[in-house]
Structures are given as structure tokens and as C-alpha cells.
C-alpha positions in Angstrom: 0.4 -0.5 0.0 1.3 3.5 1.0 3.8 2.6 3.5 5.4 0.4 0.8 5.1 2.9 -2.5 6.4 5.6 0.6 9.9 3.5 1.8 10.6 1.7 -1.9 11.0 6.3 -2.8 13.0 7.2 0.2 15.4 9.6 -1.4 16.4 9.5 2.6 17.2 7.3 5.6 15.3 4.8 7.2 15.4 4.5 11.2 13.4 2.3 13.5 13.8 3.1 17.0 15.5 0.6 19.9 11.9 -0.9 21.0 10.2 -4.0 19.7 8.3 -3.5 16.5 7.8 -5.6 13.7 7.6 -3.6 9.8 6.6 -6.3 7.0 7.2 -4.3 3.7 10.1 -4.3 1.6 12.7 -1.2 2.5 14.9 1.1 0.2 16.6 4.0 1.3 20.0 5.9 0.7 20.6 4.4 4.4 18.9 2.4 7.1 19.4 1.7 10.8 17.4 -0.4 12.5 17.4 -0.6 16.3 18.1 -2.9 18.8 15.7 -4.6 21.1 13.5 -7.2 19.2 13.1 -5.3 15.5 11.4 -7.3 12.9 12.1 -6.8 9.0 8.9 -9.6 6.7 10.2 -7.2 3.3 13.9 -6.8 1.4 16.1 -4.5 2.7 18.1 -1.9 -0.1 20.5 0.9 0.4 22.7 2.7 -1.2 24.9 3.1 0.8 25.6 1.4 4.6 22.8 -0.5 6.7 23.6 -1.4 9.8 21.2 -4.1 11.8 20.6 -3.7 16.2 21.2 -6.2 18.4 18.5 -9.4 17.7 16.6 -7.9 15.0 15.0 -11.1 13.1 15.2 -10.3 9.1 13.6 -12.1 6.5 14.7 -11.3 3.0 16.8 -10.5 1.5 20.0 -7.7 2.5 21.2 -5.6 -0.1 23.9 -2.3 0.2 27.2 -1.2 -0.4 28.0 -2.1 3.9 26.2 -4.1 5.6 27.1 -4.0 9.4 25.8 -5.9 12.4 25.9 -6.0 16.1 25.1 -9.2 18.3 23.0 -11.0 17.6 21.4 -10.8 14.4 19.3 -13.3 12.8 19.2 -13.1 8.9 16.8 -15.6 6.4 17.7 -14.4 3.1 20.5 -13.5 0.8 23.7 -10.5 1.4 24.6 -9.3 -1.1 27.8 -5.9 0.1 30.1 -4.5 -2.3 32.0 -3.4 -0.2 32.1 -5.2 3.3 28.9 -7.4 5.2 30.5 -7.2 9.2 28.3 -10.1 10.7 29.1 -10.2 14.4 29.5 -12.7 17.4 26.5 -14.9 17.6 25.1 -14.0 14.3 23.2 -16.6 12.6 22.6 -16.1 8.7 20.3 -18.7 6.4 21.4 -18.0 2.8 23.8 -17.1 0.3 26.6 -13.5 1.0 28.2 -12.4 -2.2 30.8 -9.8 -1.3 33.8 -8.1 -1.8 35.4 -7.9 1.5 33.4 -9.4 4.3 35.1 -10.1 8.0 32.7 -12.7 10.2 33.2 -11.7 13.9 32.1 -15.1 15.8 30.9 -17.7 14.9 28.4 -18.3 11.5 26.0 -20.8 10.5 25.6 -20.2 7.0 23.8 -23.0 3.6 26.5 -20.8 1.7 29.0 -18.4 1.0 30.1 -16.9 -2.2 33.0 -14.1 -2.7 33.4 -12.9 -6.7 
């Protein structure tokens, strides 16, 4: 609906606070900053520059940006594409493909497949 259309056309940044919240929509913006404390996203995340995912976030959808970073711990169910870097903090869990040019995995990683072009 309107929320989805507005999020897709965003030219600026999208951010969520640090309280439990759920968004069921694809989000596209210049930059995305997701708060901590049980933030849930059911949809794809796409940013031109960076996506920062806070602690205890649960993402069900694909993620793409130049830079993708996470706090500890997060759960991501979907593919991740980072054209510059991807940092997964300790305790993070990824179920999907990871495609990137540069990566730092800060702790135990659970993934189905990781590919580097």
C-alpha cells in the first residue's frame, strides 16, 4: 500500500527505534539504521550506502547495500549482497547466500553457502 510505496521511493535514510517493533514491507532508502531490542523485518532491505542492523534483530528477506553491519546477535533469513563489506557480529546467524567483495565475520557463522566473486 502507501507505506510500501513511500518506503520504496525514499531518498533519505530510514531508521527504527530501540523498542520491539515489526515492519512487513520492502524498505529501500539511501541508508537504513535498524534499532535493537527485537526489531523484526518481514521484507527485503535495500540501501545505496549502508545498512546497520541492531542487536536481537530478526530479518526475513534479502539484504543489499554497499556496506552491511550487524550488532550481536542477529538472525537473518535471506540472501545478503554487499558490494564493499559485510560484518557479522558474534552470535549472528545467517540462512542464505552471502555475496560480497570483502567480509569480516566476527564470530561463529551459520550459513548455507557463502560466495565471493
